[in-house]
N, C-alpha and C positions, 0 to 999 in steps of 0.2 A: 344578468346574474354575474357576480364577481367570481373569478377563478381563484381558488385557494391553492397556494403552492404547497408542496410537500414539506418544505421547511416550516411554514406557518403551522401546519397540522402537527408536525413533530414538536414544535415549541409549545403548542397548546396541550399536547398529551403529557409532556414532561412537566409542565406547570401544574396540571391537574394531579399528576402522581405525587409531586412534591407537596402540594397543599393537602392532599389526602393523608399522606404520611405525617405531616405536621399536626393535623387534627387528631389522629390516632395517638400520637405521642403525648399530646396535651391531655387526652382522656386518661392515659395511664398515669401521668403525673398527678392529676387530680385524685384519682383513686388511691394512690399511695399516700397522699397527704391526709386523706380522710380516714384511712385505716389506722386503728390504734394498736399499738404493741401491747400484748397482754403479759402480765407478770408471769403467768404459768409458762408462756412460751420462752421467756428469758431464763427462767429457772431450768426448764427442760434442756436448754442449749448451753447454758453457762455455769450452772451450779455443779462444779466438779466434785465437791465434797458431800453433796446431797443433804445439806442441812436446812434447805428451804430459804436460805439467805444468799444474797450476792455480796461477796467480799470485794474489797478493792483489788486484791490479787486476781480474782476470777475475772473482774471487769477488765483489768489490764491485759490479761491473757486473751481476751476476746478480740482485741484489736478494733473494737467498736469505738470510734473517736467521739461520737455524740455521747454515749454512755460514760466514757472516761471523763469527758469535759464537764458533765453535769453531776458526776458522782457525789461531790460534796454538797451540792444543792439538794439532792434527793435524800441524802443521809442526814435526816433531821436531828437525830440524837448524837451524832458524832462517834458512833461505835465502829466506824469503818465497815459497816455492813448495811445493805439495803433490804429492808423487810417489805412484804407485800403492802402493808399499810403506808409506809413511807413512799413507795413507788406510786400507789394509787393517789395519795395526797398530791404528789408532784404533778401527775398527769391532770388531775382535776384543776389545780392552779394554772397550769399551762393552758388548758382548754378555756378556762375563764378569761385569762388575759387575751388570748387570741380572739375570743368572741367580743370582748370589749373593744379591741383594736379594730375589728371588722365593723362593729356598730358605729364607732366614731368616724371611720373612714367613709361611711355611707352618707 
């Protein structure tokens, strides 16, 4: 029977801990990608004037770079406010495009 040194055991334990941590991090990443942001959550957190719409000013104040970057794409009628219908339309289109890309990549 081979003797196993303390160094080899230590390397094995550290490697196992690292791999375990990596797998857990990947699970968290996958969950966050699959979760959808709801319009009601955005309104609850960002709608400071409580009119049920997200204005460009409210979006800029949020410091949410993704929302700021996509604001004009979401605001279909160009009134500088995002309604629930506009938001849901954007999310549906985004999900459709992602599904198409995933299908074509397979």
